[in-house]
SEVEX-877640 format. One record per residue: residue number from 1; residue in three letters; x, y, z of N, C-alpha, C, CB in turn. Coordinates in steps of 0.001 Angstrom, whole numbers, plus 524288, in hexadecimal, padded with zeros to 5 digits. Glycine has a CB too. Layout:
N
{atom NUM, ALA, {X, Y, Z}, {X, Y, Z}, {X, Y, Z}, {X, Y, Z}}
...
//
This chain:
130
{atom 1, MET, {8034E, 7FB6F, 80000}, {80000, 80000, 80000}, {8037D, 804D1, 80000}, {7FC3D, 7FFFD, 804C0}}
{atom 2, SER, {80246, 8089E, 7FCBF}, {8057F, 80D42, 7FC70}, {80492, 810C6, 80120}, {8046D, 81035, 7F765}}
{atom 3, SER, {80865, 81417, 80226}, {80809, 817BC, 80683}, {8036F, 81B73, 805CA}, {80D21, 81AD5, 80715}}
{atom 4, ASP, {80291, 81D39, 800E4}, {7FE31, 820C3, 7FFD5}, {7F8FE, 81E1D, 800F4}, {7FE59, 822A7, 7FA28}}
{atom 5, ASN, {7F8A2, 81915, 7FF9E}, {7F3E7, 81622, 800A0}, {7F2EB, 815A5, 80680}, {7F443, 810B8, 7FE1C}}
{atom 6, THR, {7F701, 8148A, 8097D}, {7F686, 81426, 80F2B}, {7F505, 8196F, 81179}, {7FBAD, 8122D, 8119D}}
{atom 7, THR, {7F765, 81D96, 80F80}, {7F62C, 822D9, 8115F}, {7F072, 82417, 8106F}, {7F9A9, 826EF, 80EAD}}
{atom 8, THR, {7EE92, 822FB, 80BC4}, {7E90D, 823F3, 80A80}, {7E57C, 820C8, 80E13}, {7E7ED, 82298, 804B8}}
{atom 9, LYS, {7E6D4, 81BE1, 80EE7}, {7E3AE, 81892, 8125B}, {7E3BA, 81A9F, 817F0}, {7E5AD, 812F0, 8123C}}
{atom 10, ARG, {7E834, 81C76, 819C3}, {7E886, 81E9E, 81F0E}, {7E500, 82363, 81F9B}, {7EE33, 82012, 82067}}
{atom 11, ILE, {7E517, 826C8, 81BB6}, {7E1E7, 82B88, 81BEF}, {7DC1A, 82A27, 81BEF}, {7E32E, 82F2A, 8174C}}
{atom 12, ILE, {7DA85, 8269C, 81882}, {7D504, 82516, 81847}, {7D36B, 8223E, 81D4D}, {7D3FF, 82193, 81376}}
{atom 13, ALA, {7D6D8, 81EF4, 81F5F}, {7D5BE, 81C43, 8244D}, {7D500, 82031, 828B6}, {7DA2E, 8186D, 825AA}}
{atom 14, PHE, {7D839, 82447, 828CE}, {7D7C4, 8286D, 82CB3}, {7D277, 82B20, 82C44}, {7DC37, 82C6E, 82C0E}}
{atom 15, VAL, {7D0E3, 82C5F, 82778}, {7CBD4, 82EF1, 82699}, {7C761, 82B63, 82871}, {7CB1D, 8305B, 820B7}}
{atom 16, ILE, {7C7B1, 82661, 8273D}, {7C3B3, 822A5, 82900}, {7C37C, 82283, 82EF3}, {7C4D2, 81D1C, 826D3}}
{atom 17, ASP, {7C7FA, 8222E, 83177}, {7C81D, 82203, 8372D}, {7C594, 826D9, 8398C}, {7CDBF, 82182, 8391B}}
{atom 18, TYR, {7C6CE, 82B6C, 8376F}, {7C490, 83030, 839A2}, {7BED5, 830D6, 83832}, {7C79F, 834E7, 837CE}}
{atom 19, PHE, {7BD36, 82EC9, 833C6}, {7B7A1, 82EB9, 83292}, {7B4C5, 82B6C, 836A4}, {7B6A2, 82C92, 82CF8}}
{atom 20, LEU, {7B6EF, 826E3, 837EA}, {7B476, 82374, 83BCE}, {7B474, 825EE, 8413C}, {7B748, 81E2C, 83BFF}}
{atom 21, ILE, {7B8A0, 828A7, 842A0}, {7B8C5, 82B5D, 847AC}, {7B495, 82F97, 847D1}, {7BE3E, 82DC6, 848AD}}
{atom 22, THR, {7B3F6, 83273, 84385}, {7AFE6, 83675, 84333}, {7AA7E, 833FE, 8438D}, {7B06C, 83998, 83E1B}}
{atom 23, LEU, {7A9C1, 82FA3, 840ED}, {7A4BA, 82CE5, 84111}, {7A369, 82B17, 84696}, {7A4CE, 82834, 83D5A}}
{atom 24, VAL, {7A72F, 828CD, 8494F}, {7A653, 8270E, 84EB6}, {7A4F1, 82BB6, 8522A}, {7AB3B, 82438, 850DF}}
{atom 25, THR, {7A7AB, 8300D, 8515F}, {7A69A, 834C5, 85470}, {7A10F, 836B0, 85379}, {7AA8D, 83919, 8531B}}
{atom 26, LEU, {79F8B, 83712, 84E8E}, {79A48, 838F4, 84D4B}, {79608, 83548, 84F4D}, {799B7, 839A2, 8476B}}
{atom 27, LEU, {796DC, 83035, 84EBE}, {79307, 82C77, 850C7}, {79297, 82CE3, 856B6}, {79486, 826DB, 84F36}}
{atom 28, GLY, {796FC, 82D91, 85952}, {796F5, 82E40, 85EFA}, {79403, 83315, 86098}, {79C73, 82E81, 86109}}
{atom 29, ILE, {794BF, 8375E, 85DC1}, {791F5, 83C3A, 85EF7}, {78C1F, 83B7D, 85E15}, {7940A, 840CF, 85B97}}
{atom 30, LEU, {78AAE, 83912, 859CA}, {7851F, 83837, 858B6}, {78297, 834C9, 85CDD}, {7846B, 835BB, 85355}}
{atom 31, LEU, {7854A, 830A6, 85E73}, {78334, 82D52, 862A0}, {782C4, 8304D, 867B8}, {786A5, 82881, 86363}}
{atom 32, PHE, {786BD, 83359, 868E4}, {786AB, 83668, 86DB2}, {78222, 83A45, 86DA4}, {78BDF, 8394E, 86E6E}}
{atom 33, LEU, {7815E, 83CFE, 86943}, {77D17, 840CD, 868E8}, {777C6, 83E2A, 8696E}, {77D60, 843C6, 863B8}}
{atom 34, HIS, {77768, 83975, 86762}, {7727A, 83699, 867AF}, {77100, 8356C, 86D5E}, {772D9, 8317F, 8648C}}
{atom 35, TYR, {774E5, 83425, 87095}, {773E5, 832A4, 875FC}, {774EC, 836FE, 879EA}, {77729, 82E04, 87759}}
{atom 36, ALA, {7769D, 83B88, 87818}, {777F1, 83FD0, 87BA6}, {77304, 84276, 87DB7}, {77B70, 843D5, 878E1}}
{atom 37, GLY, {773AD, 84510, 8820B}, {76F5A, 847FE, 8845B}, {76ECD, 84D57, 881DB}, {77021, 84891, 88A3B}}
{atom 38, ASP, {76C2D, 850D3, 8849E}, {76B10, 85601, 88289}, {76EED, 85A35, 8844A}, {765AE, 85795, 88416}}
{atom 39, ASP, {77297, 858EF, 887AC}, {7765E, 85CB1, 889A2}, {77A7E, 85DAE, 88569}, {778EF, 85AB4, 88EC8}}
{atom 40, GLU, {779DA, 8621A, 8827C}, {77D3A, 86327, 87DFB}, {782F2, 863C2, 87F7E}, {77B68, 86806, 87B32}}
{atom 41, TYR, {78405, 86648, 883F3}, {7897C, 866FB, 88596}, {78C06, 861B5, 8869F}, {789D1, 86A73, 88A83}}
{atom 42, ARG, {78958, 85E53, 88974}, {78B7D, 8592A, 88AB6}, {78C3E, 855FA, 885C3}, {787E4, 8563B, 88E8B}}
{atom 43, VAL, {7886A, 85626, 8824F}, {788B6, 85334, 87D6B}, {78D4F, 85526, 87A1E}, {78387, 853B0, 87A51}}
{atom 44, THR, {78DD6, 85A47, 87997}, {79217, 85C85, 87683}, {7975E, 85B11, 878CE}, {7918D, 86277, 87636}}
{atom 45, LYS, {797DC, 85B67, 87DF2}, {79CC8, 85A16, 88088}, {79E1B, 8544A, 87FC5}, {79C7A, 85B68, 88669}}
{atom 46, GLN, {79A41, 850E0, 8804E}, {79B37, 84B49, 87FB7}, {79C83, 849DA, 87A15}, {7967C, 84831, 8818D}}
{atom 47, ILE, {79A05, 84C69, 87658}, {79B52, 84B73, 870DB}, {7A0E2, 84D37, 86FC6}, {79772, 84E4B, 86D2E}}
{atom 48, GLY, {7A263, 851B9, 871DE}, {7A7BE, 85396, 87143}, {7ABAC, 84FC6, 87387}, {7A860, 858DF, 873D4}}
{atom 49, ASN, {7AA88, 84DB5, 87825}, {7AE00, 849E1, 87A98}, {7AE5B, 844EE, 8774C}, {7AC15, 8488B, 88020}}
{atom 50, PHE, {7A9F3, 84331, 8753D}, {7A9D1, 83E88, 871ED}, {7AD1E, 83F56, 86D04}, {7A425, 83D2D, 8706C}}
{atom 51, ILE, {7AC5E, 843CE, 86A71}, {7AF4C, 844E8, 865A4}, {7B523, 84511, 866C7}, {7AD81, 84A1F, 86330}}
{atom 52, ASN, {7B6AA, 847BB, 86AF5}, {7BC3C, 847FD, 86C53}, {7BE7D, 84298, 86D51}, {7BD0B, 84B6B, 87122}}
{atom 53, THR, {7BB9B, 83F5C, 87006}, {7BD74, 83A12, 8712A}, {7BE2A, 836F5, 86C29}, {7B9A1, 83741, 874D1}}
{atom 54, ILE, {7BA50, 8370F, 868CA}, {7BA88, 83411, 863E6}, {7BED2, 83624, 8604D}, {7B538, 83443, 86115}}
{atom 55, VAL, {7BF11, 83B44, 85FB3}, {7C2D0, 83D95, 85C12}, {7C873, 83C76, 85DB4}, {7C1EF, 84378, 85BB3}}
{atom 56, PHE, {7C978, 83C0B, 862CA}, {7CECB, 83B00, 86488}, {7CFD2, 83532, 86578}, {7CFE5, 83E06, 86977}}
{atom 57, ALA, {7CC02, 8324A, 8674F}, {7CCE7, 82CD3, 868B1}, {7CCEF, 82932, 863F0}, {7C8C6, 82B0A, 86C82}}
{atom 58, LEU, {7C93C, 829CF, 86067}, {7C906, 8263C, 85BF2}, {7CDE5, 8266D, 85886}, {7C452, 82773, 858AC}}
{atom 59, PRO, {7CFDC, 82B0F, 85712}, {7D4B8, 82B04, 85401}, {7D950, 828A1, 856F6}, {7D61C, 83087, 8525D}}
{atom 60, LEU, {7D980, 82976, 85C07}, {7DDCF, 82771, 85F2B}, {7DDD9, 8217B, 85F3F}, {7DD78, 8298D, 864BB}}
{atom 61, PHE, {7D93C, 81F29, 85F99}, {7D8D5, 8197A, 8602A}, {7D719, 816A9, 85B35}, {7D51A, 81837, 86478}}
{atom 62, LYS, {7D69C, 81963, 856C9}, {7D455, 816FC, 8521D}, {7D769, 81246, 85010}, {7D3EB, 81B03, 84DDD}}
{atom 63, ASP, {7DC6F, 81210, 85116}, {7DFA0, 80DA4, 84F56}, {7E103, 809ED, 853C8}, {7E498, 80F9E, 84CCA}}
{atom 64, SER, {7DF4B, 80B13, 85882}, {7E147, 80860, 85D24}, {7DEF3, 802FC, 85E16}, {7E053, 80BA5, 861CB}}
{atom 65, PHE, {7D9E8, 80283, 85DE4}, {7D76A, 7FDAD, 85FAD}, {7D786, 7F950, 85BAE}, {7D1E4, 7FEBE, 86127}}
{atom 66, ILE, {7D703, 7FAAD, 856C6}, {7D71A, 7F6A8, 852AF}, {7DBE3, 7F737, 84F2C}, {7D220, 7F6F2, 84F63}}
{atom 67, LYS, {7DFB1, 7FA57, 850FB}, {7E4C9, 7FB12, 84E79}, {7E4A0, 7FE0A, 8494D}, {7E738, 7F5E3, 84D92}}
{atom 68, ARG, {7E00A, 7FEE6, 84727}, {7DF87, 801E8, 84254}, {7DA4B, 804B0, 84271}, {7E004, 7FE56, 83D63}}
{atom 69, SER, {7DA32, 80965, 8406B}, {7D53B, 80C26, 8400A}, {7D1ED, 8099F, 83BBB}, {7D61C, 81217, 83EED}}
{atom 70, ILE, {7CD0D, 80B0F, 83B88}, {7C990, 808EC, 83788}, {7CB7F, 80A75, 83215}, {7C3E0, 80ADE, 83864}}
{atom 71, GLY, {7CD2B, 80F5C, 8317F}, {7CF41, 8111A, 82C72}, {7D3F8, 80DEF, 82ABD}, {7D0B9, 816D2, 82CB6}}
{atom 72, LYS, {7D77D, 80CCA, 82E67}, {7DC11, 809A0, 82D17}, {7DA72, 8040F, 82BA7}, {7DFF4, 80989, 831AF}}
{atom 73, ARG, {7D69C, 801F3, 82E5D}, {7D4BA, 7FCAF, 82D11}, {7D279, 7FC85, 82790}, {7D095, 7FAE3, 83107}}
{atom 74, ILE, {7CF5F, 80060, 82636}, {7CCFA, 8008D, 82101}, {7D122, 8008C, 81CBD}, {7C97C, 80567, 82075}}
{atom 75, PHE, {7D563, 8036E, 81D9C}, {7D968, 803FC, 81994}, {7DE14, 8005F, 81A4E}, {7DB48, 80981, 81973}}
{atom 76, GLY, {7DDA6, 7FCA3, 81DE9}, {7E1C9, 7F8CD, 81E95}, {7E6E5, 7FB1A, 8208A}, {7E2BA, 7F612, 81991}}
{atom 77, LEU, {7E689, 7FF08, 823E8}, {7EB28, 80186, 82619}, {7EBDF, 7FFDE, 82BC2}, {7EABF, 80781, 825B2}}
{atom 78, LYS, {7F0AC, 80035, 82D93}, {7F1DD, 7FE97, 832E4}, {7F641, 80205, 83505}, {7F368, 7F8B8, 83317}}
{atom 79, ILE, {7F655, 802B8, 83A25}, {7FA81, 8059E, 83CBD}, {7FEBE, 801BD, 83E59}, {7F864, 808BA, 84196}}
{atom 80, TYR, {8039F, 80325, 83D54}, {80820, 7FFF6, 83EC2}, {80BD9, 8033B, 84213}, {80AF2, 7FDD1, 839CF}}
{atom 81, ASN, {80EE3, 80096, 8456B}, {81308, 8036B, 84823}, {817C7, 803B7, 8448C}, {81475, 800B9, 84D72}}
{atom 82, SER, {81BF8, 80623, 84660}, {82089, 806F5, 84303}, {82328, 801DD, 84159}, {82479, 80A5D, 845CA}}
{atom 83, ASN, {821FA, 7FD8F, 84414}, {82425, 7F86D, 842AF}, {82093, 7F553, 83F10}, {8252E, 7F547, 84796}}
{atom 84, GLY, {81C3F, 7F7AB, 83D6A}, {81891, 7F4F0, 83A04}, {814EC, 7F147, 83CEF}, {81B7E, 7F1EB, 835FC}}
{atom 85, MET, {814C8, 7F1B6, 84216}, {81167, 7EE6A, 84557}, {80CA8, 7F194, 8471B}, {81475, 7EC40, 84A2B}}
{atom 86, GLU, {8090A, 7EEE3, 849A8}, {8047A, 7F18F, 84BD4}, {80643, 7F549, 85024}, {80068, 7ED8D, 84DFB}}
{atom 87, PRO, {80463, 7FA24, 8500B}, {80629, 7FDDC, 853FA}, {803DD, 7FCB0, 8595F}, {804BB, 80361, 85255}}
{atom 88, HIS, {80690, 7FE97, 85D5D}, {80486, 7FE35, 862AB}, {7FFDA, 801DB, 8633C}, {808CF, 7FF8A, 866C0}}
{atom 89, TYR, {7FC97, 800B0, 86708}, {7F7F5, 803E5, 86810}, {7F97B, 80999, 868F2}, {7F4F6, 801CA, 86CD6}}
{atom 90, TRP, {7FDAB, 80A82, 86C01}, {7FF51, 80FDD, 86D23}, {8010E, 812B3, 86831}, {803BF, 80FDC, 87126}}
{atom 91, GLN, {80335, 80FE5, 86461}, {804CE, 81262, 85F7D}, {8000E, 8144C, 85C74}, {80802, 80E92, 85C22}}
{atom 92, ILE, {7FBEC, 81130, 85C89}, {7F723, 812C1, 859D2}, {7F4C9, 81793, 85C67}, {7F322, 80E3E, 859C6}}
{atom 93, LEU, {7F48B, 81798, 861A4}, {7F280, 81C2E, 86468}, {7F5DC, 820FC, 86363}, {7F234, 81B1C, 86A4B}}
{atom 94, LEU, {7FAFD, 82062, 863C8}, {7FE89, 824BC, 862D8}, {7FDF1, 826C3, 85D48}, {80432, 82316, 863DC}}
{atom 95, ARG, {7FD72, 82333, 859A5}, {7FCB9, 82498, 85421}, {7F7CD, 827D1, 85352}, {7FC7E, 81FAE, 850C2}}
{atom 96, ASN, {7F39A, 8266F, 85619}, {7EE97, 82906, 8554C}, {7EDDC, 82DF8, 8588D}, {7EA49, 8254D, 8567F}}
{atom 97, ILE, {7F0FC, 82EB5, 85CA6}, {7F093, 8337C, 85FC5}, {7F17E, 83847, 85C57}, {7F484, 83364, 86459}}
{atom 98, THR, {7F4F5, 837C5, 8589D}, {7F641, 83C41, 8554C}, {7F1D1, 83DC8, 85198}, {7FB1C, 83B10, 85228}}
{atom 99, LEU, {7EDC5, 83A8F, 85130}, {7E953, 83BF7, 84DE2}, {7E676, 840C5, 84FEF}, {7E58B, 83765, 84D7C}}
{atom 100, MET, {7E777, 84229, 854DD}, {7E508, 846D6, 85718}, {7E72B, 84BCA, 85494}, {7E5E6, 84705, 85D04}}
{atom 101, ILE, {7EB95, 84B68, 85209}, {7EDC4, 84FDA, 84F21}, {7EDBC, 84E6F, 84959}, {7F37A, 8513E, 8510C}}
{atom 102, SER, {7E91F, 84D74, 84769}, {7E860, 84B46, 84225}, {7EAEC, 84E73, 83DD6}, {7E2AD, 84ACD, 84101}}
{atom 103, ILE, {7EACF, 85395, 83E37}, {7ED03, 856BB, 839F5}, {7F2E9, 855D7, 83991}, {7EBD2, 85C9D, 83ACF}}
{atom 104, ILE, {7F588, 8554D, 83E07}, {7FB25, 85435, 83DFD}, {7FC17, 84EB7, 83BDD}, {7FD83, 854C9, 84390}}
{atom 105, GLU, {7F8C3, 84B0F, 83D6E}, {7F920, 845B3, 83B65}, {7F8C4, 845BA, 8356E}, {7F4BF, 84235, 83DC1}}
{atom 106, LEU, {7F518, 848A8, 83362}, {7F44B, 848D9, 82DBA}, {7F909, 84B2D, 82AF8}, {7EF64, 84C07, 82C6B}}
{atom 107, VAL, {7FB1A, 84F68, 82D10}, {7FFAF, 851E3, 82AAF}, {80453, 84E27, 82AB2}, {8011A, 856F9, 82D98}}
{atom 108, VAL, {80548, 84B91, 82F18}, {809A4, 847DC, 82F6C}, {808CD, 84368, 82B8A}, {80A35, 845AD, 83511}}
{atom 109, PHE, {80417, 84138, 82B80}, {802D6, 83CD3, 82808}, {803B9, 83E41, 8224A}, {7FD26, 83B16, 828D9}}
{atom 110, LEU, {801C0, 842BA, 820AF}, {80221, 84443, 81B2C}, {8079C, 845FF, 8199A}, {7FE50, 8489C, 81A0C}}
{atom 111, SER, {80AB9, 847C2, 81D5F}, {80FE8, 849BF, 81C07}, {81425, 84584, 81C09}, {81167, 84E05, 81FCA}}
{atom 112, ARG, {81311, 84106, 81E37}, {81713, 83CE4, 81E8D}, {816A5, 83922, 819F8}, {81692, 839DC, 823BA}}
{atom 113, SER, {81B0B, 83795, 817E5}, {81AFE, 833EA, 81380}, {81943, 82E71, 81531}, {82069, 833A4, 81100}}
{atom 114, ASP, {81A38, 82D08, 81A37}, {8189B, 827DE, 81C15}, {812F8, 827D2, 81E1E}, {81C4A, 8260C, 82060}}
{atom 115, LYS, {81065, 82C50, 81DF5}, {80AE4, 82CFA, 81F72}, {809B6, 82B0E, 824FD}, {8076D, 82A1B, 81B99}}
{atom 116, LYS, {80D41, 82C23, 82892}, {80C43, 82B00, 82E15}, {809E3, 82FCC, 8309D}, {8115C, 82957, 830F5}}
{atom 117, ARG, {80625, 82EDF, 8341A}, {803E5, 8330C, 83740}, {8079B, 83448, 83BB6}, {7FE6A, 83183, 8395B}}
{atom 118, LEU, {806B0, 838A1, 83E4B}, {809B4, 839F8, 842EC}, {80937, 835A1, 846FB}, {807E0, 83F3D, 84537}}
{atom 119, GLY, {80487, 83379, 8478F}, {803A4, 82F33, 84B3F}, {806DB, 82A64, 849EC}, {7FDEA, 82DC7, 84B5D}}
{atom 120, ASP, {80779, 82944, 844E8}, {80AC6, 824E5, 84344}, {8107C, 825DD, 844B8}, {80A46, 82401, 83D5A}}
{atom 121, LEU, {81246, 82AA1, 843FD}, {817AD, 82BEE, 8453E}, {818B9, 82B6F, 84B17}, {818F3, 83175, 84365}}
{atom 122, ILE, {81523, 82D6C, 84E3F}, {815D6, 82D45, 853ED}, {8157A, 827B1, 855FB}, {811BF, 830B8, 856A2}}
{atom 123, ALA, {81199, 824B9, 8542B}, {810B5, 81F6A, 8561B}, {81414, 81B52, 85362}, {80B0A, 81DFF, 85576}}
{atom 124, LYS, {816FD, 81CF4, 84F76}, {81A3A, 81958, 84C59}, {816E4, 814FE, 849DC}, {81E8D, 816E4, 84FD5}}
{atom 125, THR, {812E9, 816C6, 84704}, {80F5D, 81334, 8444B}, {80EE7, 814F1, 83E95}, {809DB, 81312, 846FF}}
{atom 126, TYR, {80C7A, 8119A, 83B89}, {80B22, 8130A, 83623}, {80646, 80FF3, 8349D}, {80FD1, 811EC, 8323A}}
{atom 127, VAL, {803A4, 811CC, 83090}, {7FF01, 80F1D, 82E94}, {80067, 80CDB, 82943}, {7FA28, 812E7, 82E34}}
{atom 128, GLY, {7FEFA, 807E7, 82892}, {80006, 80548, 823A3}, {7FBCC, 80149, 82286}, {8056A, 802AC, 823B6}}
{atom 129, PRO, {7FC34, 7FEA3, 81E25}, {7F857, 7FA98, 81CE7}, {7F893, 7F620, 820C5}, {7F92D, 7F886, 81762}}
{atom 130, LYS, {7F419, 7F3C3, 821C6}, {7F3DC, 7EF4F, 8256F}, {7F65B, 7EA9E, 82300}, {7EE32, 7EE0B, 82700}}
//
């Protein structure tokens, strides 16, 4: 598989993952609104807390429990450590913590010839075909 093909798959997998995170967030808000009471301040505060939790927690753990995000599974991609083996759990978490600074991640990813994200550089991981 060519590097350009892997890069394209990584980008599309990322978009799929964030679409699913957005979908989960919206479904959670709709369910919450359906069962919420009439206290608008409490409802607004709880929705804000829910959104913050989802927006920060899902990207952090999206590769952790099943070792690959849904987008990576669809495109046959996998995360490897620098030795070509399955990464440790802490490497996956460390890799995904940097997603909180997405614009920097994007700049690093697009500017590097090896197409590693900042999280890959810090955690000593890479994404390749399964």
